[in-house]
N, C-alpha and C positions, 0 to 999 in steps of 0.2 A: 504494500499500500504506499502511496506517495501523496503528501499534502503540501499545498502551497499556502503560505501565510503572508498576506500583505500587512505592512506595519509590524513586521516581526521584531524590530528593535525596540518597540515600545513596551510599556508597562504590562499590558495583557498579552501582547504578542510573544514576548520572551517567555512568560510563564506557560503559555499554550504550547510553544515549541518544546519546552522541557517535558510537558505532560505527554505530548504525542510521541516523543522519543521513548518515553517509558512504556508506551503501548506498542512499541515495535514499528512505528510509522516512520518512513523516510521523509525528512522535512526539508523543504526549500523555502526561502523567503525573498521577498523583494522590498527594496527601499528606494526612495527618491534621492538619497544621499550618495555621493561618490565614496569610494572605499576609505579614503583618508578621513572622512567626516562621520562615518558610521560609529555610533555610540557603542563602544565595546563592553561597557560594564554590565549592561542588562543581559548579554549573552556569554558572560564568563562561564567557563566550564563546558559549554556546548558548541562554541564557535567552530571547532574542528569536526563536529558531528553533523553540521547542516551545510547546505549549499546556498550561498547568497548571490543574488542578482542586484547589483547596484545601479543607480541612476535609471530606474524604471519609473517614469512619470505617468501615472494612470490618468492624470488630468490631460494628457496628450493622447488623443484618439489614435494617431498614427503609431506612436511608440507602443501603446498597449496592444494594438492589433499585431504589430511586428513581434512582440514578445510571445503572444499566444500562437502565432504561426510557427515559432521556433520551439515552443515548449507546450506540448499538448497531451502529456501522459499523466495528468493528475487525477487522482481518485476523489480528492477533497480540496476545496478552496475555502479558506477562512479569510473573509475580507475585513480586516481590522484597520486598515490605514484610514486615518481621518485627522483633521485638525480642529482645534477648539477655540483657543483664546487668541483669535486673529480677526481681521476685518470680515464682515459678512461676505464680501465678494470672494475673498480667499477661501473662506469656509465652504461656500457653495461650489466654488470651482473644484476644490479637492474632493469634497465629500459627495456632492451630488453628480457633477459632471464626471468625476473619476469613477463613481459607481456605474453610471450609465455606460461609460467607455469599457469598463471591465466586463459588464454583462453582455454587451454587444460583441466584444472580442471573443468571449467564451462561447457565445451562441454561434458565431461564425466558425470557430474552431470545432464545435460539435458537428456541424454540417459536413465539414471536410474530413475530420478524423474519425468520427463515430464514437469518440470518447465523451461520456456524459458525467462529469464530476458533480458531486454534491457541493453546493455553495451555501455557506452559512454567513448571513449578514446580521451582525449584532447591532441592535438599536439601543435605546436608553430609556430609562423611566421618565426622563424629562419630556419625551415625546407626548406623554399624556397631558402635560401642562398642569394647570391648577385644577385639582380634583373638583368634581361637581359639588355644589352645596345643596344639601337636601334639608327639608324641614323636619325638625323633630316633632313628632306628634305629641301633643299635650292635651289631655282631656281635663279641662277645667270644670268648675262647678256648673257651667252652662253648656257642656259639651266641648267639641274641638274648638280650640282657639286658633283662628287662621292668621292672626298677625304674626309677623316674623321680625325679630330684632337682630341687630347686626353682629352681636358677639359670636365668636367661634368657639367651638369645643372640639379639641382633638381627641381621637380615640373613641372609647366607649361612651355612649350617651349617658349623661348623668341620670341618677335614679329619679323617678317621677316624684314631685313634691307638690302638694296642693297650692294653688294660687301662684305657681312659678311661671314666669314668662317663657314661651318656647324659644329655642335657639336655632340658629343655623349650625349645622355640623358638616365637616368634610366627609364625603363618602369614601371611606377607606376600608379594606385594602382595594387596590385597583386590579381588575381582571382584564383579560385581553380584549373583551368586547367594549371596553370604555372607548369613547371617541378620542382620536388624536387631536390635541389642542396645544401644540407647541408655542412657547412664548419667547424663545431665544433663537438666535441664528443657528446655533449648534443643534438645538432640538429640532428646528424646522428641517435642517439638512439630514438629520437621522431619520425623521419621519419620511422624507423624500426617498432615502435609501430603502426604507422598509417597503414603501409603495412600489418602487421600481422592482424590487425583488418579487413582489406579488404579481405585478404586471408581466414580467418575463416568465414567471411560472405559468400563469394563465394563458398567455399568448403563444408561448413556444414549448411549454411542457418541461421547462428546465427544473432540475432538482434543487430547489432553493428552500432553505429553512430560515425563518425570521426569528432571531433570538433577541428578545427585548430585555437587555441587562439593566437592572437598576444599579445603584451606586456600588462600586467595588473599591476595596482598600487592601492594604498589605504592603509587603516589601516591594520597593521600586516605584511606589506610587508617586506621581509628580506633586511637587509642593503646591501647585495651583489648586489642587483638590483639597478640600477642607481638612479631613483628618490628617493627611500627610503634612499640610502646612502647619498645623498645630504641633504635630510631633517634631517637625524641624525646629520650631521656635523653642520647644521644651529642651531639645538637645542643646541648642545654643545657650539657653539659660543655665543648663547644667555645667557648661564650660565657662560661666561667668560673663557671657556676652549679652548685650542689649539690656533694655530696661525690664524690670521684673513685672511685666504685664503682657497679657495676650488679648488682642482686640478681636471682637466678633461682631457681626451685624446684629445677630439675635441669638441668645442661647436656647431659644425655644424652637427654632427651625428643626424639622425632623426629616431623616432620610432612612432608607432601607439599605443596609450595607451587607455585602457578601464578600468574603475573602477572595482575593484574586486567584488563589490556587483552586478553590471550589468553583469559581467561575470558569477557569480553563477546563476543568473536568466536565463541567456542564456543556461547554461548547462541543466537546468531543461526543458526548451523548446526544446532543442535538443533531450532529451530523450523521450519527449511526443509528439513531432510534426514532427520530421524529418524522412526522408526516410532511411531505413536501408541500410548500405553499402556505403552511400554517404559521401563525405567530405564537410564541411561547414566552411568557414572563419568566425571567430567571432572577430570583431574589430570595431573601430570607423570610419575608412575611412579617418582619418586625421592625418598627420604626425606632430609631435612636436619635435623640435630640443632640444638638451641639453641646449642651451641658453634659450629657451622658458621655459623649466622646471625650470631652476634657477630663471628666471624673475618672474614666477608665485609664486614660493615659497618665494622669496625675498619680494614680495608685502605683504606677510602675516607674515613676521618675522621682528624682531628688530635687527637681526644680521648684523654686518658690516663686509664686507670682499671683497677681490679681487678674480677674477677668474683667475687661472693660468693654461695655457695649458701645459700639461706634455706629451711630445711625447713618453716618455718611457712607457706610459700606453697603447700605440697603439699596435695592433697585426696585423700580415700579413693577417689574415682572418677576420678582422673587416668588418662589413657590414655598408656602409655609410647610407643607408636609407631602411626602411621597412615600407610600408604602404599597408594595405589590403583593399579589396573590399568585403563587406559582403552583397551584393545585393541578392545573392542566399539564404542566411539565413534569411534575412528580408522578402523576398517573401514567404518563407515557414512558418515562425513563427510570423511575425509582430514585431519582436524584434528590438529595437534600444536603444542606451545608454540613460539613464535617469539622471545620475549623471554627472554634468559638470566637465571639467578638473580642473578648479580652486578649486572646492569643494573637488574633490578627493585628490588633492595635500594638501589642507588645513587640511583635516581630517587625512591625513597621518602625517602631521606635528604635529597636536595635539596629536596623538597617541604616537609619540616619546617624546613629552613633558611630557606625563604621565609615561614614562619609565625611563627617565634620571633624 
């Protein structure tokens, strides 16, 4: 068996490469960087076990077509290459146009070679956007009270209490049939990737699985993602650097975190066990607030600091909470997270200690 990973040098791509090798899969990877710029640290220990193709720009239709004309013997393709914290134009050029180029090139390859690889396209929880607000039913002394007040309640509905005003609550967890309502350029691009995968499956019968990954964390996680950014700051504080404070937009924002090693295992199961054309949430099913992330990391660190809420870090399109439901994926594959949240945070902290 042979697999191709786009974005193999990244956080998830490098862990997926390790997992595929452990399953006896021959691994090749493509990156847009030239050899001298390829980040080696994420591939330490496996660089001599994989075949790398440098300077492959999937945002270029011609280069992508040429690559798959020369390389057509893949059983699996994991399309992980994407960019996030750049301009909207750059994001859509790489993520959306790049995905369209890849799918079109593979489609042309299939017609000529007869090879039909399974393609896994990972999405993200942010594709769902702000979860729908639903009305909490409250039967007051005169029956159902239809007026709705603006306060939000996360998680389980509060227990009924006589004469209490009804609340709006976030409808969580999110299942695959929730409408996609992305509110950031990155999320819009991932939703477009997801829909392109669905279209190419329906129109051409391509073997495409849409894996909607919620937030992932663990070793090698980029500092721009919240848990890793906090872990890096704690590591710097342990070494006496910076002011003893950690700034956050809100300690109450909640996300559904899965360890990257569990996510890599899930992607392999998605490729080998899931139904083509379908979308599957991959997540833990449990929301963790920013405060909980800090508390877990603090328990494993000697850093002393205060948490400072900085409202200037907030954005109009911030999502208060994202928690997924992976029942569909579990029933199909039997997958469930094996690495606990505390271990994932601790391993990420140790990784930063080795870098700083």
